C-alpha positions, 0 to 999 in steps of 0.5 A, a space after each residue: 277076702 277070698 282069692 280068685 282061683 282059675 278052678 272056681 266057677 265064674 258068672 256075670 250074676 249069681 242069684 241067691 234064692 229061688 222063691 218068687 223074686 229069684 225066679 223072676 230074676 232068673 227069667 229076665 237074666 235068661 232073656 238078657 243073655 247074661 251068664 248066671 247061676 242060681 243057688 237055692 237052700 231048699 231041697 225042692 222048688 217052692 221057696 218058703 211056701 212049701 213050709 207054710 202050715 197045712 191049713 193055709 189054703 189058696 183061698 186064704 192067702 193074699 194072692 200070688 201074682 203070675 210069674 213072668 211069661 208063665 200064667 198060673 193054671 186054674 188052682 182049686 181054692 181049697 188046695 193047701 198053698 204049700 202044695 199048689 204054689 211049689 207045683 207052679 214054681 216047679 213047672 216054671 223052673 222046668 219050662 224056663 230051664 233055669 240053672 238052679 243048684 240045690 240044696 246049696 246054702 250060701 255062707 258068705 259073700 265077700 270081696 274076691 282077691 286077685 290071686 296074683 296081685 293080692 288086691 281086690 279084683 272088683 268081683 265077689 266071692 260067694 262061699 257056700 256049703 257046696 263050693 265057691 263061685 266068683 261073680 261080677 254081681 249078686 242078686 239076693 232073693 233070700 226073703 225072710 223065712 230063715 230069720 224069724 223074730 223071736 223076742 226075749 222075755 224075762 223068764 223065757 228059758 224057765 218056761 216048761 211048756 212049748 215055744 213055737 214060732 209061726 214057721 214051726 206051726 203045722 196044724 191046730 190038731 197038734 194043739 188040741 185041748 191046750 192053753 195057747 198064748 198067741 203073741 203078735 198083731 199081724 195077719 198071721 197072728 189073726 189067722 192062727 188065732 181063728 184056727 187054733 181057737 177051734 180046738 184050744 183055749 187061746 189068749 192073744 197078746 200084742 204090744 199095741 191095740 190092733 187096728 182093723 179097717 172097716 172098709 177093707 183094703 183098697 189096693 188101688 189107694 192104700 196099696 199105692 200109699 203103702 208101697 210109697 211108704 215102704 219104698 221111702 223107708 228102704 231108700 232111707 236105710 231104715 230097718 224093715 217093718 212089717 207090712 201090717 204096721 203100715 196097712 192095719 188089719 182087714 176084716 176078713 171072713 175068718 177075722 169076723 168069725 173069730 171076733 164073733 166067737 170072742 177070740 179077738 180079745 186082745 191083752 196087753 203084753 205080759 211082763 214075764 214068762 214063768 214056768 207055768 204061764 205068763 205074768 200079766 200086766 196087772 200082776 195076775 198069772 195066766 197058765 198056758 202050756 204053749 206060746 206061739 210067737 207070731 212075731 214075724 220075720 226080718 230079711 235073711 242077710 247074714 251072709 252079706 255081713 262081710 260087705 258091711 252093708 248095714 248102716 248105723 240105723 240097722 238097715 240097708 239103704 237101697 235105690 230101687 233094688 241096688 244097695 247104695 253102699 255096694 251097687 254090685 248087690 241087688 236086694 229083691 223080695 226086700 222092702 217094697 218088693 216083698 209082695 209077689 207082684 213087687 217081687 216080679 217087678 224087682 227081679 226085672 228091674 234088678 236085671 235091667 240095671 245090672 245089664 247096663 252096669 255090666 256092659 260098661 265094665 
């Protein structure tokens, strides 16, 4: 528990993260007239988008929804998403004059203690590498980029080749001429297989047989059902799952092309990693020099650990964006609000709920 100090800056609401969800929250906080500050760990605008691989073009991504009150300008479909989206976010930040401090990495959010009474004040102390803040509420918009899932397999440390995660991948040229195992059954795995297989020999491993939808994804039907399922799981406090585990995969043009070239020849998971390759389920050895883990991400919430929000199932139960265990904390870009349109709505909804709550206290 951290003690309050008159010299520590105070805010009604502190927003952690300035990706799509955080920017939406900032917009609505400004309109609500609340005193707020935004802390972003990145050196520049754009959130995780500025770290996406070079060849991920605007035509390839699943789309990005307009930020509130700020329509996207015309964007060239051939432009890399890692430049187009950060530029759009930077323009939004300037236009809305948001109070964003960066780079600031938050280490912990915990109870603030009244320095005189030596008891909990009801406020939150936010500790970072650039100082401390006190806030009446926190909107957490840290996303998942800083918490990649890296499975541990027998023999993993003995591998003499290169381990990569999706977040480390830059371009297929870096892997030209290599033998690459791509592990994962999601959209990113298929995208990377389609790309890397043009310059390298690839092998695809998944825990379960991937399911591709023949008719494509219909947002008005499957989209609504998926949101309902993800919302129910989040409200029940279940650990986060990948969106593709609810929706299945779609036969995009790049997926169909990879299928025609024989790239989507899925193998069951290997049983062990050895110095020069992977021990297959049938006992044979496949030599590889690179293992690319396209195994996804989990919500980056370690800084909230002092508040004990994680339940016995390993999840955080929410009602809308509000954490059931602590209504001072709102999670956005989390669960059903991981999509860009969902992130926008979550920012608006969190501010609406907090405005009512703070006006009563």
